[in-house]
N, C-alpha and C positions, 0 to 999 in steps of 0.2 A: 504494500500500500504506500502510495505517495501522499503523506498526510498534508503536504503543502497544497494539494488540490482541494482541501476542505477548508471551510471557514472555521474560526476559533470555536464557535458554538457546536459545529458538527464534530470537531475533534474531541471536545469535552464530552459530548454525548456518547461517542464510540468508546472513549476511555471509561466512562461510567458503566457502559454495558459490559465491558471486559471485567471490571471489578464485580459486577453483579453475577458473573458466572457464564456469560455468553461466550461460547467457544470461538476459536480462531476462524473456523470455516464459516460460521454464521456472521461474524463481524466482517469478514472479507466480502460475503455476499451483500451485506448492507452497504458497505463502501462502494462496491461496483455499481449497485443500483442507484446510489446518489450521484456518482460521477458520470455515469452514462446518460443520465437524464438532466444533469446540471441543476439539481434541486437545491433549494435553500434550507429545507427542513429534513429531519431524520425520520419522522413519523411515517410519511408516505412510503419510504423504502421498507421500514419495519412492517407496514401494513401489507406489503406484497409478500413478505415472508411469513408473517403470523396472520393468517386469514381467520375470520370468525364466521360461524354459521350457527346461530342460536338454536338450542335444542327446544324448540317450541312446535306445537302442532301446525302452525302456519308455514314454518320452514321445512317441516318433514311430514307432509300429509300422507295418510294411509300407509304408514310405515310401522313395522314391528321393530322395536329397538332391543338390541342384544349388547350386553356389557361384558367386555373382556378385560382381564387384568390379573395380577398376582394375588395370592391369598393375603387378606388383611388390608388391601388398598381401599376398600369401601364400596365395592360393586353393589352388594345387596342393599346397603343404606341409600345409595344413589337411586337405585331402582325404586325403592319405597318412596323416596322424596318425590320422584317424578310421577309415580302412580297416585299418590295422595293429591298432588297438584292437579293431575288430570281429572281426578274425581271432583275436585272443587271447580275447575274450569268447565268441565263437560259433564254436568250431572245427568244429562239424558243419554250418555254413551256408556257402554260397558267397558270397564277398566280391568284388564287381565294381567295378573302377575304370574310369571311362569318360572318354575324351577326346572332347569335343564341339567342340574347337577344333583341327580337323585342319590348320589352316594354320600352327600354332606348333610348329616342329620340336623345340625344346629341351624343352618341356613334354611332348610326346609321348614322347620318349626317356626322360625322367625317370620318367614313369608306367609305361612298359613295363619299364624296368629294375627298379624296385622291385616290380612285380608278379611278375616272374620270380624275384626273390630271396626273396620273402615268401609265395609260394603264393597270390597274389591272381589273379583273372581280369581280364585286360586287354581292353577293347573300345573301338572307335571308332564314332562315329555321325555321319552326315552326311545323314540323310534322316528323314522322319516314320516310315517303317517301322522303321528302326533304333531310334528312341526308343520306339516301341510295344513292341518286344521287350524293351527294357530295363525299361520300367515294368511289363510283365507279370512279369518275373523278380522285381522287388521285391515285387509283390503275392503272389508264390508263396513269399516268405520270404528271398530273397537280400538281402544288405546291399549297396546300390548307391549310389555316390558319383560325381557327374558334374562334371567340370571344363568351364567354359564360356569363350567368347571374352571378352576383357577389355572392361569398360565404357569407352566413349570418348565419343561424342556422343549427345545425346538422339535417340531414335527408332531407334537401331541395334539395341537389344534387341528392340523390337517387330517389326522386320523379321526378325530371326533367329528369333523365336518363330513368326512366320508360316511361314518356310521349313521349320522343324522340326515344324510341326503340333501345337504344344503347347497351344494354346488349348482349354480345356475338359477337358484330361486330368486324371485323378484319380491319387492316390497319388504326387504329386510335391510337394516342398517346396523353395523357393528361399531361400537365406540370403545376405544382403548382408554382405560382408566389408569392414570399415573399420578404420582405425587412428586413435588419438587424436592422431597426428602431423599429420593433415589439419587445415586451417583449417575454420571453420564453413562458409565458402563452398564449399570443395571437398566437404565431407561432404554438404551440401545438394544439390550437383550430382550426386553419385553416387547419392543417394537418388532424385532425379528420374529419372536414367537407368536405375536398377535397378528401378523400379516395374514390377511385373507381377502377374498374377492369382495366382501361386503364392508370392509373396514372403511369408515366414512368420516370419523372425527376423533379428536382427543378430548377427554374430560380430565380436569385437574382437581385433585382432592387434597384435603389436609393443608390448605393454603395458610391457615392460621398458625400452623406449626413450623413454617419455613422461615429462614432468615434472608433468602434471596430468591429471585424468580427467573434467573437466566435460562433455566431449563425449559421454560415455556417457549423461548425463542429457538433454542437448540433443537427441540423435538419437532417443532413446526417446520424448521428448515430441513431436518433429516427425513421427515415423513411426507411432507407436502400435504398434510391434512389440516383442516381448520380446527380451531378450538370451538367446542359447542357449549360447554358448561363449566362453572367454577363452584367449588364447595369450600366452606371456610368455617366449619364447626361441627360438633357431634349431633346437634339437634336434628330431628326429622323435618322441622318447619323453620323457615327463616334463615337457613344457612346454605342456600344454594341459589345461584343466579345463572340465567342464560348468558352466554358469553357475548360481550360487545367489545369493540375496539377500545372504547373509553375505559372499560373495566380492566382490560389487559394492560393498557398504558399506565393506569393509576397503580396497579400492582407493581409493574416493572420499575417505574420511575419514582413513585412516592410510597411504595409499600402499603397502600391503602386497600383494604379488603372491600368487596362489593357492598357489604353491609355497613360501611363506615361513612357513606355519604348519602345525602337524602334522595338523589335521583337514581339510586341503584335499583335495577329491575330484579327483585328477588323472585325467582321462579318457583320456589318450593319452601 
């Protein structure tokens, strides 16, 4: 990088991003984007790298949502937050929470318990036929949220995909759930293990526990996936927001969580 090609403010911004944990490849991509377009600000270049697609019914119509990630990252909690919000927003629609990890007893009991308490429909799938019925219900207008087996080793997701007959299915979006507490090596591993034909976005969780947010830029650059949702607390309500550019920049540059400013769009 020829830093003399940048204005003092641009150099300060790139230096800040490096201190925030943005890696060399991502900083170089931002630099090139600025220089090639002769831009005065850094945010437009960042926006081209860190895209957002809010996880809302309007942005994802007639879609079943499936959540991928390692054990303990918060997939089940995110699923319940979205299902409870869908129940509130769409009282006339059926909201279905699906346990596709039938070997995990605790997650099964948690989903069933909240479904019974909240008027949600609980379902379990362990065959291609089960998944076919679930995807058909999403196409018919049901709000469908699917919990999956935890990502572990490379190849496991592909094998599960084959068992469930998901290849070539339409109306399904997979979201990779990550935490900024992961090292870059861990995040890269989960991106590799979570790659599948339906992978459509990144969801960031446990933001309130992190000390910096450079990994949001690194993973967006590495994956070319938009950020769809942000979570920032253990509660099932009031601690999740649909992603917006404003929310991401406030996190990155000011360490402000979505719930810390009045115009935050809390989604659940």
